[in-house]
Structures are given as structure tokens and as C-alpha cells.
N, C-alpha and C positions, 0 to 999 in steps of 0.2 A: 640346356647348357648354352651359355653365351660366352663368347670370347672376342675381344676387340684387339686386332693386331695391325690395323692399317691406319691408325690415327696420325695425323700430321704431328711432327716432333714438337712444334711450338705449342700445341694444344695439350700435351701430356700433363704438365703441372696443373692446368686448370681442371682437366677431366679427373685427374687423380684426387684433387682437392674436393671436387663434387662428390666423387664416390666415397671418399673418407667421411665427409660430413653426413652423407646419406646412411652409411653403415653405422656411424656413431649414433645418429638420431634413432635408427631402428633399434639398436642395442639398448639405448637408454629408455626408450618408450615401451619396450617389450616387457611382458610379464611372463614369469616362469609358469609353464603349463604343469598340471598335476596339482593335487591337494596340498595346501599348506599344513604343516605339522601341528598337531595339538596332542599333548600327552594323554594317553588313554585314561579315562576316568575310572576311579574306584573309590568306594567309601571305606576309609580306614578307621573311622570312629574318632573320638576325642580323648580317649583314655583306655587303659588296659583293665580288663575285668579282674585279673589276678593282682593288680596293683592297688585296688581300691581298699584293701585291708591293711594298708600301711605295713608292708613287709619290713621287719626289723633289719636295719642295716642298709635299707634302700629308701630313697626319697625322690619325689618328683623334681625334675630338673627345672631350674629357674630360667626365665628368658635371658639369653645371652650367656648362659652358663658354659664354661669351657673346660670343665673338670675332666671330661672324657676325651678331649682333643689331644692330638699328638701321641706321645708314648704312654699309652694307657696302663701299661704294666708297672709303671713307677708308683701307682697307687698302692701296690703291695709293699713298697719300701724294702725290697730285697736287692742288695747290690750285686749278688751273683746272678740273679735273674736279669738284671739290667745289662750286665756284661754279655750274657748269652744272647740276649736280643740284638745287641750290636753286632755280634758275630753272625747271627742268622741273616740280618739284613745285608751284610757284606758278602757272604759266601754261600747262601742257600741256592742250590742249583734250580729248583723250581721257580724261585723268584727271578733268577737270571734268565731263564727261558721266557717267562712272562714279560720281562723287561725288553728282551729282544723282539718279541712279537709286537710290543707297543711301538718300538722304534720303526719296525716295518710298517705299521699302520700310519705313523707320522710321515714316512716317506711316500706312502700312497696319497696322502693329503697334498704333499708337495707336487706329486705327479699330476693330480687333478687340477691344481692351481695353475700349472704350466699351460693348460689348454686355453687360458685367457690371453696368452701372448702369441705373437706371430712366430712362425717358424722360418728361420733364415738359413739358406744353404748356399754353398759354393761348390762348383764342379769345374774340372779342367779335362779336356779330351784332346786326343791326337789320333787321327786315323789315316791310314794309307791304303788306297784301293787301286786296282788295275784291271785291265781287260783288253781284248783284241777286237779290232774292227776292220773295215775295208775302205779303201780310197781309190779313186781313178787317177791315172797319170795322163800325160799329154799324148801318149801312144794309145789311149783308150783301153788301157789294160787295168784290171782291178788288182790291187795289191793289199796284202795284209799288214796292219800296223798295230802297234801296242801303245796303250796309254796308261799312265800312272798319275793318280791324283792324291794330293795331300790335303788334309782338313784339320785345322786347329781351332779350338774354341775355349773361351774362359767365360763362365756363366755364373751369375748370382741370381737367387730366387727368393721371393718372400711370399708366404702364404698365411692367411689369417681367417679363421672360422668365426663369423659373427654369431654371437650367442643370442639370436633373435627370440627363440622360444624358451630359453632358460635351460637347455639341455646341460650345458657346462656348469651352470649354477647348481642345478639339482645333483649333478655328479659330485661336485665339490661338497655340497651339503651332506650327501650320503657318506663321502669319505671322512669328513670331519666327525660325523656322528659315530662312524665305525671306529675311528681313532679314539674317541672319548670312551666308547665301550671297551676298547682294548686297554685303555688306561684304568678303567674300573676293574677289568679282569686282573690286571696287575695288582691293584689294591686288594682285591679279593684273595688272590694267591698269597700275598704278603700277610694279610690278616689271618688267613687259615693257618699258615705256618707259625705265626706268632701265637695263636691260640693253642695249637698243638704243642708247641714248645712249653708254654706256661703250664698246660695240663700235665705234660710229662714230667716237668721239673717238680711240680707240687706232689705228684704221685711218688717220685723218687724221695723227696724229703719226708713225706709221711712214712714211707718204707724205712727210712733211716730211723725215725722215731720208734717204729715197731721193732726194728732190729735192736735198738737200745733197750726197749722194754723187755724183749726176750732175753737179752744178756743179763739184765738185772734179775729177771725171773729165774734164770738158770742158776745164778749165784744164790738166790733164796732157796731154790730146790736142793742145791748141794748142801746147804746148811741144814735143811730139813732131813735130807738123807743121812747126814752125819749124826744128827740128833737121834734119828730112828735106829741107826746102827748101834749107837751107844746104849740106847734103852734096851735094844735086843740083847746086847752082850750082858747086861745086868739082869735080864729076865723080866723087864717091865713090859716090853712089846714083843709081839710074835714075829716069826719069819715073814708072814704075809705083809706086815707093815713095811718091812724093808723092801719086799718085792714091789709093792705099790709105789713107794717113794722112788725106787730105781726106774720103774717104767715111766713115771711122770717126768723125771729128769731127762731121760733119753728121748722121749717124745718131744719135749720142748727144744732140745738140741736139734732134732730133725727139722722142726719148724724154723729154727734160726738158719739152718743151712739152706732150707728151701727159699728163704728170702734172698740169698746171695745171687742166685742165677736170675731171679726176677729183677733185682736191682741192676745187675749187669746189662740186661736187655734194655732197661730204661736209659741207662747211661749210653749204650750204643745208639739208641734212637736220638738222643740229644746230640751226639756227635754228628750223625748224618744230617740232622736239621741245621746244624751250624756249619755244614760243609767240610767236615773233618773225618778222616779215617778213624774208626772206633779204636784202633790200636794206638792212636796218638792222642787220645782224649781220656781224661779221668776227672771225676768230680768227687772230691773227698767228702765224707760225712761231716755234718756240723749240726750244732744245736738249732732247732727249727721250732719256733713258736708263732707261726703266722696265723693271723686271724683275717676273716673276711672284711675288707674295707667298706666304708660307706661310699656308695656311688649313686649319683643321680640317674633316674630313669627318664629318658626322653619320651615325649608324646608320640603316638603312633605315626603322625604325619612326618616326623623327623626321619623315619626310616626311608622315605622316598628320596631324601637327599644324602643320607649318611651311610646307608648300607651299600657297599660297592656292587654286590650282585644285583640289587634292585636298580642301581644306576646303570649298570651294564645292560640289563634287559630293556630299560627305558630308552637308552641310546640306540640299541639295536632296532627298536621300533621306529625311532626317528630316521635311521638309515633306510629301513624298508619303505617308509613313507616317501622319502626323497626318490627312491628308485622307481616309484610309480610315475613320477614326473619324467624321469629319463625314458621310461618305456613309452609314455604318451607322446613325447617329442618326436618319436620315429614317424608319426603321422604327418609331420610338417616338413617342408623342404629345408635342406641345409644350404646356407649361403656362405660361400667361400670367396674371399678376395685374394687374388694372387697377382704377382708381377714378376717378370723375368727380364734380365738385361745382361749384356756382356759384349764380347767381341768374338767374331768368327772370320777366319781367313784361311786361304789355301797356302799362304806363305807365312812362316813363323815370324819373319821380320816385320810383317805388316799387321800382326795380330792386335797390337795395342795402338791402333790408329783410328782416327775418326771414321773413315769409310768402312771399317770392319765392324763397327758397333751395330748392335741390334737390340730390340726390346719388345716386350708384349705386356699388356696389362688388361685386366678385365675381371668381372665377377662371374661366378658360376652358381647355378641353382641345381640341386639334385633332389629328386623326389621319387620314391618308389610308388608306382601306380598300382601294381597288383603283386601280392605275395602269398596268395592262397590262405590268408588268415594268420600269417606268422606274427604280424605286429599286434593284432588283437590278442593272440595267445600270450605274448610277452606282457601285455598290460594286465591280463587276467592273472597271470602268474605273479606279477608284482603286487597286485591287490591281495591275492590270497596269502602271499608271504607276509605282508603287513598285518593281516588279520591274525596270522599265526604268532607273529612277534608280539602283537598287542595282548593276545591271550597268555603268552608266556610271561609277559610283564605282570599282568594281573595275578597270575598264579604265583610268581616269585614274591610279590607283595604279600599275598595271603600266607604263603609259607613262612615269610619273615615274621609276620604278626603272630603266627602260631608258635614259632620258636621262642619269641619273647614271653608269650603267655605261659608256655611250658616251663621255662626256667624260672619265671617269677613264682609260679605255683610250687615248683620243686624247692626253691630257696625258702619259701614261707613254711612249707611242711618240715624241711630240715631244721629250720630255726626252732620250731616247736619240739621236734624230735631231740635236738641237742639238749634242751632243758631237761627233758625226761631222762635222756641218757646220762647226763651228769648226775642226776639223783640216783640212778641205778648204780653208777660207778661208786659214788660215795657209800651207798649201802653195801656193795660188794666188798669194798675195802674194810668197812667196819665188821662185816660178818666174818671175813677172813681172820682178822685180828682176834676176834672173840673165839673162833674155833681153834686157833693156834694156842691161845691161853688155856682152853679146856684140854687140849691134847697134852700140853706140858703138865697139866694138873692130873693127867691120867684118867679123865672122865670120858673120853671118846677115843676111838681107834684112829689110825692114820688114814683109813679109807674115807672117813668123814672129812678129814682135813683136805685130802686130795680133791674131793668133789668140790669143796668150796674154793680151793685154789684154782681149779680149772674154770669155775664160773667167774672168778675174779679176773683171770687172765683173758678170758673171752670177752668180758665186759670192757676191759682196758683196750683191747684191740678193736672192738666195735666202735668205741669212742674215737679212737684215732682214725679209723676208716670213715666215720661220719664227718670228721673235720676235713679229711681229704676230699670227700664228695662235695662238701659245701664250697670248698675252694675251686674245685673243678666246675661246679655249676655257676659260680660267680664269673669265671673266665668265659664260660659258654654264653652267659647272658650279655657280657660286655661285647663279645663277638657278634651276637645276634642283633645288638643295637648298632653295629657298624664300627665298633672299636674307636680308634682315633683317626679314621680316614677322613680327609677333606679333599674333595675332587678339585682337579685343576682343569683349566680350559685347554683343550688340544690346540696345538698350533699347526 
């Protein structure tokens, strides 16, 4: 520790200039200790295995393609879904919490940046002290006397830590990377909420179509029951046919009622996602004929920039790498330049006078000589933390690649399944019509009709369920490829 406090007043400007130049030279010429960051390497390949078969409805993205950027849900062309997405972004509480965490991370960046500037302080003090002492008089007698002293001071101070070894720079680097990771976490939260909303919305609309199908089926079964009752009354059909037709009608009514509570739960989920109490939200049924849109599929390397969870893991690795430099800087001395100046006097009236002024200026070096291995332990911890974050980043990338491959394979299989399912549906409808004609002609009993009707209804519902599954898988694939998120630079 060095402190200069007895320099002649006329030499202060020159000495201060020399110290300032020296400190600036050291700061500019110094290099930041610790390893410079490089993104952990991982081989992601040049294409998707499941995308090589040219999945119908999906195509490779062209260079510079921006079809998936921004509001990706507009690709479905549903105005109700577009409106719900706007409400979600404005009122979803999970997004609000993630946004607050991001603002907190930005504030930490500002705090780290403040370390590059000097700290300036001002203080004012007033003290009064007293005590008793002895004095001798002319008669050689000792007498007791009291003394009271006043002290007033007004002081200004400046302190600045020179970033000789890059400790402050590494700290700022870590804070910036953490803020960028927090921004990516915000984007991941928003994308997850958007994906959940789209999937829930499509499930509700498919349920609306199933509800409409059941209502139309109930009407058809009521006509069949009436026909069977008429035939029974004239002795053409037996009582068993009436019982079968009644059972079939009531079972279908029960299925329709069962859809009501399922739709209500989906509606409640959408309300919560959009930040509304379920009691204040309703989504009336409407005609829904949505098809899976054509969306370009990015190459695997695009996931490293476009998926927010991958970006977050990579930024966390960068922050952990910078913290190694912060830990290593503890092995080197801290250089602090400080200056104090002001006025000090025992009389308040003389406080702001030239004789009452004082000053001190000088550098200080602080270095820990022995700490029992604490610093080495911190360096080892920082290196291990980076290794863990690098492994987390690689695992996140592999998981992202797996998800894209899974949804590509699922969509490809579902596309082929849809073709077969449509053929089965057409055959079921034709078989039902033929069986109804035979029943009216009196060649078959109603049990045969009911069996074909049940098969036709099951096929209709399976076709609708498959459509909903394809829409859900398309949303999941878009989310797996990063949706429309574009990273911003943390400030």
C-alpha cells in the first residue's frame, strides 16, 4: 500500500497528470486474463434425415427466406388465432415474469459497466469533544481545567480502479452474456406460450367439428329411430330393432355431452394463456376447415441461431467462460487511484478559507499473498462451471435436432395416413348408404345398420382427430425450429 500525502501543493497537478497517464497506459496496454470465448463445437450435420423424403407440405428453406420470421402463426390464416396471439403477448403472466427477469439482467449489465468509471463522494462532518486536564498557577498549585474542541470538515473524494488485468472487462462480458441468455429465455417462454395457445386453439376447433358431426349424427339416428318405430308399428321390424336404434341414439347423445366439458377446459386454458379469468372469456364455435400450411424447413445449423433455448444455453456458456477470467484476476494486484480534498477547521466561520484546505492523492496496490488455496478453488470452480455449461449447450442442440427429426417423421407418416384415412372414410360412407338402402328394402335387420353406422361415425371422428394431430405436429415443428424469434443484442 502506497499513499502520498506530503507533496508540495505546486507539484500536485504535475504528479496527478503523471499518475493519470501511467494508469491510462497500463489500462490500454493490459490484456484481460482468462480464456477468450469460443462457442463450444458440435457437429449438427447439413440436413435432416427425416427431411430427405420430401415431406408433403414442407420444403427446404431458401437462403434469405423469411417466411418463418415474425408472427409465424399468421401462416394458418386464422383471424381468431391472430387476435388471441396478440392478447397473449400483452397479458400472459409467464411472459411478464420472464420480461421482468430480462430487465433485471439488463440492470446488472449497467451495474457492471459502472465499474469502469470513478466513484465520487462528498461528506460533511461536525464534531464537538471535551475533557479535563491540570494546570499550574503562580502559587504553584495545580488546578483542574476543562477544554472543549470543535471540528468541522467538508471533504470530496475520488476513487478509480484501473482495470489492468481485465477483471472489470470480464465481469461486464459475463453480465452481457447473462443478459443475452435472459433475453433468449424470454423468447423461449413467449414461443412456448404461443405454441401451447396454437395447439389448444386447434384442439378446440377440431372438437367443434366433432361436436357438429355428432349433432348431425344424432339427427340422422333420430330419423332412423323414427323409421324403425314406424316399421315396428306395421309389423315389418321387431322390437329388438327399436331397442338397438334407441341405444345407438342415446350413446351418441352421451358422446356429444362428453365433448362439452372437454371443450370448456380447452376454453379455460386459452383464457389463462391470454391473461383473462375463465369466467370472462368465451370462444363461440365456428366453421373450421384449417389445413396444414406449406412451411420451409431450415437447415440444422440454423437452430444454433434461431432456437431461443439453444441461444440461451450458448450465452450461459459464454458467461461462464468470462467468469474464469474474473476468478483468475484474483491472483493479480488491484490498482486503485484515489484523491481526497476539502476543508477542515475548528471554527465554522473559517471552514471555507485557504488555510483550512487539505488534500491527499496517491495510488494503492492490494494483493493477497496467502489464502490457503481459496483463489485456486474459485478458478477450478469457474472452469468446472464452464465445462458444465458447454455440455448443457451441446445437449440442448442435440435435443433440438431430435425434436425436429421427430416432428418431421411424424408429419410424413401422418400425411400418408391421411390419404389412407380419407379412402376409409369414403368407403365407410358408401357402405352406410348401401346398408340403409337394404334396410329400407327389408333385406337386413337394424342391427346390421347400427354396426355400419357405428363404423362410419368412428371413421369420421378418426379423420377429424388425425387432422387435429397434423395441425398440432405442424405447430410443434415450427416451435422446434425456433418459431419466429430473432435475437437482439443486449444493451
